[in-house]
C-alpha positions as CSV (number, residue, x, y, z in Angstrom):
1,X,0.0,0.0,0.0
2,X,1.2,3.5,-0.9
3,X,-0.4,6.7,0.4
4,X,-0.4,9.9,-1.5
5,X,-1.4,13.1,0.3
6,X,-0.2,16.7,0.9
7,X,3.0,17.2,2.9
8,X,2.2,17.8,6.5
9,X,1.4,16.0,9.8
10,X,-0.4,13.1,8.2
11,X,2.5,12.4,5.8
12,X,5.0,12.7,8.6
13,X,3.1,10.4,10.9
14,X,2.8,7.8,8.1
15,X,6.5,7.9,7.4
16,X,7.2,7.4,11.1
17,X,5.1,4.2,10.7
18,X,7.3,3.1,7.8
19,X,4.4,3.6,5.3
20,X,5.5,4.6,1.8
21,X,4.2,8.1,1.1
22,X,4.2,10.2,-2.1
23,X,3.6,13.9,-1.6
24,X,0.7,15.3,-3.5
25,X,0.6,19.1,-4.0
26,X,-3.0,20.3,-3.7
27,X,-2.8,23.9,-2.5
28,X,-2.1,25.9,-5.7
29,X,-3.0,24.3,-9.0
30,X,-5.5,21.6,-9.7
31,X,-3.6,20.9,-12.9
32,X,-0.4,20.2,-11.0
33,X,-2.2,18.0,-8.5
34,X,-3.9,15.9,-11.3
35,X,-0.6,15.7,-13.2
36,X,1.3,14.6,-10.1
37,X,-1.3,12.0,-9.2
38,X,-1.5,10.7,-12.7
39,X,2.3,10.3,-12.8
40,X,2.1,8.4,-9.5
41,X,-0.6,6.1,-10.8
42,X,1.3,5.4,-14.0
43,X,4.5,4.6,-12.1
44,X,3.0,2.4,-9.4
45,X,0.3,0.8,-11.6
46,X,-2.0,0.0,-8.6
47,X,-5.0,-2.3,-9.0
48,X,-7.1,0.2,-7.0
49,X,-7.0,3.9,-6.0
50,X,-9.0,4.6,-2.9
51,X,-9.8,8.3,-2.2
52,X,-11.3,10.0,0.8
53,X,-13.2,13.4,0.8
54,X,-14.5,15.3,-2.2
55,X,-11.3,17.0,-3.4
56,X,-9.4,13.7,-3.5
57,X,-12.4,12.0,-5.2
58,X,-12.4,14.5,-8.1
59,X,-8.6,14.4,-8.4
60,X,-8.7,10.6,-8.6
61,X,-11.5,10.7,-11.2
62,X,-9.5,13.1,-13.4
63,X,-6.0,11.6,-12.9
64,X,-7.0,8.0,-13.6
65,X,-8.7,8.5,-17.0
66,X,-7.3,5.9,-19.4
67,X,-5.1,4.2,-16.9
68,X,-7.3,1.2,-16.3
69,X,-7.1,1.5,-12.5
70,X,-10.3,0.9,-10.5
71,X,-11.5,3.6,-8.2
72,X,-13.0,3.2,-4.7
73,X,-14.2,6.1,-2.5
74,X,-15.1,6.5,1.1
75,X,-17.8,9.1,1.7
76,X,-17.6,10.5,5.1
77,X,-20.5,13.0,5.4
78,X,-23.2,14.5,3.2
79,X,-25.5,16.9,5.2
80,X,-29.2,16.4,4.7
81,X,-29.3,20.2,4.4
82,X,-28.0,20.5,0.8
83,X,-27.3,24.2,1.3
84,X,-25.2,23.9,4.4
85,X,-21.9,24.2,2.5
86,X,-23.2,26.2,-0.5
87,X,-24.2,29.9,-0.7
88,X,-27.1,29.4,-3.1
89,X,-29.1,26.8,-5.0
90,X,-27.0,27.0,-8.1
91,X,-23.8,26.1,-6.2
92,X,-25.6,23.2,-4.5
93,X,-27.0,21.8,-7.8
94,X,-23.6,22.2,-9.5
95,X,-21.8,20.2,-6.9
96,X,-24.5,17.5,-6.7
97,X,-24.3,17.1,-10.5
98,X,-20.5,17.0,-10.4
99,X,-20.6,14.2,-7.8
100,X,-23.3,12.3,-9.7
101,X,-21.1,12.4,-12.9
102,X,-17.8,11.5,-11.1
103,X,-19.5,8.5,-9.4
104,X,-19.8,6.9,-12.8
105,X,-16.0,6.5,-12.7
106,X,-16.0,4.6,-9.3
107,X,-16.3,0.9,-9.1
108,X,-17.4,0.9,-5.5
109,X,-18.2,3.3,-2.7
110,X,-17.9,2.9,1.1
111,X,-20.3,4.9,3.2
112,X,-19.4,5.4,6.9
113,X,-23.1,5.3,7.9
114,X,-26.5,4.4,6.6
115,X,-27.3,8.1,6.7
116,X,-24.4,8.8,4.3
117,X,-25.7,6.1,1.9
118,X,-29.2,7.6,2.0
119,X,-28.0,11.0,1.1
120,X,-25.8,9.7,-1.7
121,X,-28.8,8.0,-3.2
122,X,-31.1,11.0,-2.6
123,X,-28.9,13.9,-3.5
124,X,-26.4,12.4,-5.9
125,X,-28.7,9.7,-7.4
126,X,-25.9,7.2,-6.9
127,X,-26.7,4.0,-8.7
128,X,-23.5,1.9,-8.2
129,X,-22.6,-0.5,-5.3
130,X,-22.3,1.1,-1.9
131,X,-21.1,-0.7,1.2
132,X,-22.0,0.8,4.6
133,X,-19.1,0.4,7.0
134,X,-19.1,2.2,10.3
135,X,-15.8,3.7,11.4
136,X,-13.7,1.3,13.5
137,X,-12.4,1.8,16.9
138,X,-10.5,-0.5,19.3
139,X,-11.7,-1.2,22.7
140,X,-9.5,-0.3,25.7
141,X,-7.7,-3.3,27.3
142,X,-8.8,-2.0,30.7
143,X,-12.3,-0.5,31.1
144,X,-12.0,3.2,32.0
145,X,-12.8,4.1,35.6
146,X,-15.3,6.9,35.8
147,X,-17.1,9.0,38.4
148,X,-20.2,11.1,38.1
149,X,-19.6,14.7,37.2
150,X,-20.6,17.7,35.0
151,X,-17.3,18.6,33.4
152,X,-18.6,19.1,29.9
153,X,-16.4,19.1,26.8
154,X,-17.0,20.3,23.2
155,X,-14.2,18.9,21.0
156,X,-14.9,20.1,17.5
157,X,-14.0,22.7,14.9
158,X,-15.5,26.0,15.8
159,X,-17.7,26.3,12.7
160,X,-21.4,26.9,12.2
161,X,-22.3,23.3,11.3
162,X,-20.9,22.2,14.7
163,X,-23.6,24.3,16.4
164,X,-21.5,25.0,19.4
165,X,-23.7,28.0,20.3
166,X,-26.4,25.5,21.2
167,X,-23.9,23.8,23.5
168,X,-23.2,27.1,25.3
169,X,-26.9,27.9,25.6
170,X,-27.6,24.4,26.9
171,X,-24.8,24.8,29.4
172,X,-26.4,28.0,30.7
173,X,-29.5,26.0,31.5
174,X,-27.4,23.4,33.3
175,X,-25.7,26.0,35.5
176,X,-29.1,27.1,36.9
177,X,-29.4,23.8,38.7
178,X,-25.8,22.8,38.9
179,X,-23.5,25.8,39.4
180,X,-20.5,23.5,39.9
181,X,-20.7,22.5,36.2
182,X,-17.9,23.6,33.8
183,X,-17.6,23.6,30.0
184,X,-14.5,23.4,27.9
185,X,-14.8,24.5,24.3
186,X,-11.8,23.0,22.6
187,X,-10.7,23.7,19.1
188,X,-10.3,26.6,16.7
189,X,-12.3,28.0,13.9
190,X,-14.2,30.9,12.3
191,X,-16.9,31.0,15.1
192,X,-14.5,31.5,18.0
193,X,-15.1,35.2,18.4
194,X,-18.9,34.9,18.3
195,X,-18.9,32.0,20.7
196,X,-16.8,34.0,23.2
197,X,-19.2,36.9,22.8
198,X,-22.1,34.6,23.5
199,X,-20.4,33.2,26.6
200,X,-19.8,36.7,28.0
201,X,-23.4,37.8,27.2
202,X,-24.7,34.8,29.2
203,X,-22.4,35.6,32.1
204,X,-20.5,32.3,31.8
205,X,-17.0,33.6,31.6
206,X,-15.9,32.0,34.8
207,X,-17.4,28.6,33.8
208,X,-16.5,28.3,30.1
209,X,-12.9,28.0,28.8
210,X,-11.6,28.2,25.3
211,X,-8.2,26.5,25.3
212,X,-7.8,26.1,21.6
213,X,-6.1,22.9,20.5
214,X,-6.0,20.1,23.1
215,X,-4.9,16.5,23.1
216,X,-8.1,14.6,22.6
217,X,-7.3,11.6,24.8
218,X,-6.1,13.8,27.7
219,X,-9.1,16.1,27.4
220,X,-11.6,13.1,27.5
221,X,-9.9,11.7,30.6
222,X,-10.4,15.0,32.4
223,X,-14.0,15.5,31.4
224,X,-17.3,13.7,32.0
225,X,-19.6,14.4,29.1
226,X,-19.1,15.2,25.4
227,X,-21.7,17.6,24.0
228,X,-22.0,17.6,20.2
229,X,-25.3,19.0,18.9
230,X,-23.9,19.2,15.3
231,X,-26.1,20.0,12.3
232,X,-23.8,17.8,10.1
233,X,-22.0,14.7,11.2
234,X,-21.0,11.4,9.8
235,X,-19.8,8.5,12.0
236,X,-18.0,10.8,14.4
237,X,-14.7,9.6,15.8
238,X,-15.1,12.1,18.6
239,X,-18.2,10.3,19.7
240,X,-16.7,6.8,19.2
241,X,-13.7,7.8,21.3
242,X,-16.0,9.2,24.0
243,X,-17.8,5.8,24.1
244,X,-14.5,3.9,24.4
245,X,-13.4,6.2,27.2
246,X,-16.6,5.7,29.2
247,X,-17.8,9.3,28.8
248,X,-21.4,10.5,28.8
249,X,-22.6,11.8,25.4
250,X,-25.2,14.4,24.5
251,X,-25.6,14.7,20.7
252,X,-28.0,15.6,17.9
253,X,-29.8,13.0,15.7
254,X,-27.9,13.9,12.5
255,X,-25.9,11.7,10.2
256,X,-24.8,8.5,11.7
257,X,-25.2,9.5,15.3
258,X,-28.4,7.4,15.9
259,X,-26.5,4.4,14.5
260,X,-23.9,4.5,17.2
261,X,-25.7,6.1,20.1
262,X,-28.9,5.0,22.1
263,X,-31.9,7.3,22.0
264,X,-31.2,8.4,25.6
265,X,-28.1,10.3,24.3
266,X,-29.9,12.2,21.6
267,X,-31.6,15.6,21.6
268,X,-32.6,17.8,18.7
269,X,-29.8,20.2,17.7
270,X,-31.6,23.4,18.7
271,X,-33.6,22.1,21.6
272,X,-31.2,23.5,24.3
273,X,-33.4,22.5,27.2
274,X,-33.6,18.8,26.0
275,X,-29.8,18.9,25.3
276,X,-29.2,20.2,28.9
277,X,-31.4,17.4,30.3
278,X,-29.5,14.7,28.4
279,X,-26.1,16.1,29.4
280,X,-27.1,16.2,33.1
281,X,-28.3,12.6,33.0
282,X,-25.2,11.5,31.2
283,X,-23.0,13.3,33.6
284,X,-24.6,12.2,36.9
285,X,-25.9,8.7,36.1
286,X,-23.1,6.3,35.1
287,X,-25.6,3.5,34.2
288,X,-27.1,5.9,31.6
289,X,-23.9,6.2,29.6
290,X,-23.5,4.6,26.2
291,X,-21.1,1.8,25.4
292,X,-19.6,0.5,22.1
293,X,-21.9,-2.1,20.7
294,X,-20.9,-5.1,18.5
295,X,-22.3,-3.1,15.5
296,X,-19.3,-0.8,15.8
297,X,-16.3,-2.6,14.4
298,X,-12.7,-2.7,15.7
299,X,-10.1,-1.2,13.4
300,X,-9.1,-4.7,12.3
301,X,-12.7,-5.6,11.4
302,X,-13.0,-2.3,9.5
303,X,-9.8,-3.1,7.6
304,X,-11.1,-6.6,6.8
305,X,-14.3,-5.1,5.4
306,X,-12.4,-2.7,3.2
307,X,-10.2,-5.6,2.0
308,X,-13.4,-7.5,1.0
309,X,-14.5,-4.4,-1.0
310,X,-11.2,-4.4,-2.8
311,X,-11.5,-8.1,-3.6
312,X,-15.1,-7.6,-5.0
313,X,-13.8,-4.8,-7.2
314,X,-10.8,-6.9,-8.5
315,X,-12.9,-10.0,-9.0
316,X,-15.6,-8.0,-10.8
317,X,-13.0,-6.5,-13.1
318,X,-11.6,-9.9,-13.8
319,X,-15.0,-11.4,-14.7
320,X,-15.8,-8.5,-17.0
321,X,-12.4,-8.9,-18.7
322,X,-13.1,-12.6,-19.2
323,X,-16.4,-11.9,-20.8
324,X,-14.8,-9.5,-23.3
325,X,-12.5,-12.2,-24.4
């Protein structure tokens, strides 16, 4: 296996793991990126190119023309609100059409949740084979030791679709009954200033902190409940990690969240009172907290599932080649 990606932390980490990495310049010119990727495909002659996220999907579709390589994509999130990432209808329709066209080039698609598959079928009119495969996470060798508490944590990009303003408003409700509660809003992003303004306006400066980047594992160890009322999510690794760490979870019913969380962890994204109630129960009642079910694979099971997809693609290609001859 060879990974091609932009130079940076991911490439460095992969090289530390002795994985072969080919740098892929994506920041300046699409033409340069396509040419570089096409050169890599021609040199390595892989059986399959597997891309993640929209930009890589389009680059793979363009760079592989005429090479004979089979394309596989993993789709991570498609908001049910088709305008969430687009300023107007024309932009949304253009991208939906572009995805629909490029999907004709892909032999197989992996969706990280049933919700993602539904939106692919609905918005992009996807007709090809799709395998739903939840993100994998390994179980801790020693079950985490937890105590009740209301140290709340938001661990997400500070952007509109993460709906962190609802987290802060819900927290204000929580402090009315539980003045000892605290909230850490970790991460950075375009909404940071407005979220800090909201915090000051609600008089929560002494209870809400904005530390910026934090180490996720350490942050989860030092908090009791993850609050994530996102308006767009996929099969969130933040939530999966929280389950593995024995945390409480209060999240919205978007994307794959209902596929990995029980109903008692769910509240509508903008129902701050319901979100507050869920967070309180999750914090104070250990028997109410969610756990990783058998439906959520380990990393090894996920890798095995992806390998089966590859095998299906290769065998399908061989059968078609045999029919042509």
